[in-house]
N, C-alpha and C positions, 0 to 999 in steps of 0.2 A: 516584581512578578505578581504581587497581590493586587496591584492597580488594574492589570489586565484581567485578572480573575473577577474582580468586582464589576468591571465593564461588562463582561460576559454574563454575570449573574443578573445584572440589571436589565438585560435584554428580555428576560423571561416574562415580565408583565406586558411587554410589547407583543410577545408571541400570543399571549392569551387574548389580546385585543385584535389579533390577526392583521398586524400592519406588515404585510408581506415584503413590500419593496423597501420599507423603512428598515426592517431587520436586515435585509440583504445589504443595504447601503452601510449600515453601522458595522456589519461584519467585515465589509471591505475596509472601512475606516480602521478597525482594530488590527487588521492584517497589515496595513501600511504603517500604523504606529509601531507595531511590533518589529517591522522590518528595520526600523532605525535604532533598535536596541541591541545591535550586534555586540557580542562579547569579544572585543578586540584583543584581549590579553590571553585568549585560548586557555582559560582556566575557569573555575567556577566563579560566577558573579551573581549579583542581585540576590544574595543569600538571605534566607530567613530561617525560621525553625522548621518549616515544612517544605518550602520551595526554593529552588535555585536554578541557575541556567549556565550551561557551558555550550560549546560549539555543537555537539551532537544534539543536545536538547533543543537548542535554538533552531536548527535546521528542521527538525521533525515537528516542533510546535508550529513553526511558520507554514510547513506543508499541511498540517491539520487544519489550521485556520483557513488557508487558501482553498483546500478541497471542500471544506464545509460551506464556504461562500458559493462555490461553483455548484454544489449540490442544490442549494436553494434556487440558483439561477436555472439549473437544468430541470427542476421539478415544477415548472410553471403549470403543467397539466393538472397538478393537485389543486392549485388555486383556480384554474379555469373550470374544472369539474366540481369545485367546492366540496371536495372529499376530505373533510376535517383539516383544513389548512392550518388552523391555529395549533392543533395538537401536533401536526407535522413539524411546524416551526419549533415548538417546545422540545420535541424529541431531538431535532438537529442541534439546538443550542445546548441541551443537556449533554449530548454527545461531545460537542466542542469542549465543554467544561471538563468532562471526564478525561478526554485526551490531553487537554492542557495540563491537568493535574498529574496525569501519568508521566508525561515526558519531563515535567519540571520537578518531580518529587526527588528529594535528596535522601530519603530513607527507603530501605528495601520493603518494609512492611506497607508503608503508604503507597509505594509503587505497585505492590501486589494488589492492594484493595482497589485502586483506581483502574488497574489493568483488567481486573475481572468486571468492574462496574461498567466499563465501556462496551461490554457485550450486551448489556440490557437494552440500551436504545437501539443498537443494531438489530437485535431480535425483534423489537417493536416495528422497526422499519420493514423488515421482511414479512412479519405476520400481518401488519396493518395495510401496507401498500404494495404487497407482492401481487403476482399475476395469477398463478394457477393454485388450485387447492393443495398441491404438493408442497406449498410453502411451509406448512406446519411441520412436515417431515424434515425439510431443509433446515428449519429453525432448530428443531430438536438435535439434528446432526451437529450443527454449529455449536450449540450449547454444551452438549455432552462430550464431544471431542475435546473442546478446550477446557471445560471444567474438570473433567477426569484427569487430564494431564497436568492441571495446575495444582491439584491437591498435594502431590509430593513436593512441589515447589514451596508451599506454605510450611510444610514440615522442615524442609531444608533451611528456610529463612529463620524459623524458631531455633534450629540447631546452631546456626551461625551466631544468633544473639546469645545463646547460652555459652558458646565457646569464646567469642571475641568481645562480648559485652557491648557491641555497638552495631547499628545497622546503617550508619551514614555511608553513602556510596563512595565519598572521597577519603574515607578512613579504612575502607576494606582492602586488605592486602593478604597475600597467601598465608598459609598456616593451617587451613582446614582442608584435609584431603580424604579421599576414600572413593572407591568405585561407585557404591550405591548413592553416596551423597552427590557425586558428580552427575550421575544420570538424573537424579531428582531435580537438580538445579537447571539442567539443560533441556529436559524433555518437554516441559511446558512451552518453552520458546520455539522449539523445533516444530511442535504441532501447530502453533499459531502462525508460523511463517508461510506456508506449511512445507514440511519435508516430504519427499516421496515416501510412500507407504502409509502416511497418516494425512494424506491430502484429500481424501474423498469428500470431506465436508465442504471444501471450497467450491468445486464446480456446481454442486447442487444448490449451495447458498447463492451463488452468482446468478444462476439461471432463474431462480424463483424470486430474487430480490428486485425491487424497483430500481430505476437508474441511480437514485440517491444511495441506496444500499450497496449497489455494485461499486459506485465511486468511492465510498468510504472504506469498503472492504479491501479493494485493490489499492487505494491510495494511501491509507494510513494503518488499518488494522493488521495488515501483513507485516508492517514495519515494526510493530510492537515486539515481535519475536526477535528481530535483529537488534533492536535497541536493548532488549533485556540481555541478550548474549553479550553485547559489548559492555554492559554494566557488571555482569557477574564474573567476567573472565579474570579480573584481578585476583579473585579468591581462588579460581580454578587453574591458574596458570601453571603451577607445578605438575598438576595431574593431567591437564588438558593436552599436553604435547603427545602423550602416549595414545590417547583415544581419538585424537584429531583425524587420523587417517580413515577411521570408520565413517565419520560424518562427511568428510570430503568426498570419498568414493561414492557413498550413498547419495549425496546431493548431486554430484555430476552425472553419475550413471542414471539416476532417477530423472534428472533434467533431460538427458538424451532420450529416454524412453517416452517421457511426456511430450517431447517435441514430435515424436512419431505419432502419438495419439492425436496431436493437433492436426496432422495431415489428413485425418479421416473424420473430422468433426463437420457436421452440417449445420449446427447451431452457432450463430455468430458469437453470442455471449459465452457459450461453452468453450469455443476456440480461444477467445481472449483470456478466459479464466485459466485454462490449461497452460497458456503461454506464461501466465504469472508464476505458476509452479516451476516452470523451466528456468525463468529468470531468478527466482528465489533459490533454486538449487545452486546457481553460481554464487549467490551472496553467501549461502551457508558455507560453501567451499572456501571462499575468501576469508570469512571470519575465523573458520576453524584452522586455517594455517597459522593464525596468531602472529602474523608478521605485520610490519608497518604498512606496506603497500596493500596487503589484503584487507586490513581493517578500514583504511581510508577509502579504498575503491568500493568496498561493500557499502559504505555510507553513501557515497556518490551515486551508486547504482540504485540504492533504495529510494533516494529522493527522485531520481530520474524515472524509475519505474512507476512511482506513485503518480506523477504527472501524465506520463505517456499512456499508461493503462487506463487511467480515469478518462482521458480524452477519447480513447477507443470505445469505451463503454458508452460515452455520450453519443458518439457517432452511430453505434448500433441501435441506441434508443431512438435517435432521430429517424432512422429507417423504420424502426418498429412502429413509431407513432403514425407514419405515413401508410404503411402497408399491412399492419396488424400481424406481422410474422417476423421472426428472426432467422428463419431458415435460409440457407444459402441458395436453395433451389428457387425460392421466391425472390430473394434479394440479389438477383443477377441482372447485369446490364444497367446498373444504376447510373452510369454515365449518360445514358439517354434520358432517364427520368429525373435525376437530380444532378445536373451538370455542375452546379455551383458547389456541391459538397465533395466532388471528386478530388479537388485540390487538397481538402483537409484530410480525406482518406489517405492520399499519397503522403502528405507531410507527416502525419502521425504514424503511418506504417513505416516510413523511412526512419523515424526516431526509434520505433520498436526494433528495427533491424540494426540499431546502433550506427546510423549513418552520421557523418559530420554535418553541422557542428553541434550535435546534441550532447547533452550530459551523459546519455547512455554510452556513447563512444568512449568518453573519458573513463567511466566506471568499468566498462568491459575490457579496455586495454590494460588498465591497472590490475584487474582480476586475472587476466590471462598471464601477465608477467609474474604476478605473485604465485599463481598456482604452478606455472611451469618451473619457476625457480625453486619451488618447494619439492616438486618431483617431476622429472622428465617424462615419466610414464603417463602422466595425465594429459600429455599433449595430444595423444590420439583421440581421447574422449572429447577434448576441447575443440579439436578440428571439426568433428561431426556435430557437436552441439552448436557451434557457430553457424555451420552450414545449414542445419535443419531449422534453426531459429529464423534465418533469412528465408528458407524455403516455405515454411508455413505462413509467414507474413505475406510473402508474394502470392501464395495460394489464396489467402483471404482477400487481398487487394484485387488481384486479377479476376477471381471468380465473382466477386461482388460488383465490380465496376464494368467489366467487359462481358461479352457474350450476348445471347438473345434475351430479350425481356420476357418475363413471365406474361402469358397471354391475358391474364386477368387484369393487368395494369396498363392503362393507356395515357394517363395524364402526365404532364411535365410539372414537377414540383420543385419550387425554389425554397431556400431556407429563410428563416426569420432572422432579423438583425440580432435578436437575443442569442440564437444558436451560433451565429458567426462570432459574436463576442465571447461566448462560452468556449468555443474551440480555440480562438486566438489566445485566451487567457490560460489555456493548457499549454499551447505550443510555444508561446513567447518566452515565459520563464525557463522552459526546458532548454531553449537554445541561447538564452541570454547568460545563464550562469557560467557558461564556458569562458566568458570574458574575465571572470574573477575566479580562476581555478584554485588559487591559494585558499580562499574561504571555503570552497567546496570539498577540498581533499587534503591539502597539506596542513593539518592542524594538530597532529599528535605531538 
């Protein structure tokens, strides 16, 4: 694990010299090298004093590396406009290092430190390369929501150390219970996922962030919450069964309400951001059932959502770079203006609706079966949630691609090879993983 970390740290001098495509190529290289270090024994491997890797860590570290490469590929406008490209590369590489350390930490305290540190480069991305002046307010929202919810988690971690004498993730088992302690440990992760009622920081952060900020927020930072829940549940298992129903109902009903919000959004980025909240509601429900199917399928849906949502943000940014607006009123009839992009809109919208053969389908089918087997009453909510998630995706696709073109736009615009490569590298792994389902889902 340390060898990959050193590889990433030694990229920092290249960032200072602003070797844009060299850094991008080396990040691709480290992603492919990491791909071949799969932990085949489904337990902790590559262990050191600070870092280790099991299947959950492996999947999310690989997702982080992949999304960060695609961030550099998507943000070529930063290089083209010469808007501090060296500092931008430094922020991205620093973010990769923080995420790598977060997902591969074997101690709860080091996990907490890196978990909080990953917010700093994200904040820099929003404040430095965001679009509107409101990005300052969005950054403050992001920071304060997540930091305030995380302070009780730090107290809970110190309490665990005083009670059990260890913070190693693979040595933590039940024995520490209590209602207040349970809420302290869970709340920070629910806010960062985010759960309905504490989700308001997400749409504002997405709308104000540049494409790289949106990609990393949707692709990886929302997964930090799910990863944290999976890690702390061995301690909370005795107490978690009683409280699980609160989070399951809140996640699913909130997901349903947010799906209705999506139906009346006019901003493309805002629509995709709210759809992330709806998907994460299902993930929260699956994890809180604390069953085998729920946990495995939640992991699969987290990885699938990371790729799919990031790809949709790239598409909305491609339209924004051409037309200078993300409004659906302006971005209508794109089939006439950008016919080459319509196929990618269709493919990624289909994945967002959990159409086969995407990994989203695998995750959603597993979550549906786990939630319905947990309680039959949830079936009614799940029916509407699935229906409306398809409805708002179709609304987004049909409204943006069909209809009359905005009168101010006349030219036919094709995509660059870089953009096609970027979208292909989102879509291809999303539909390729289905061929090796056992690595994606049957690992507990």
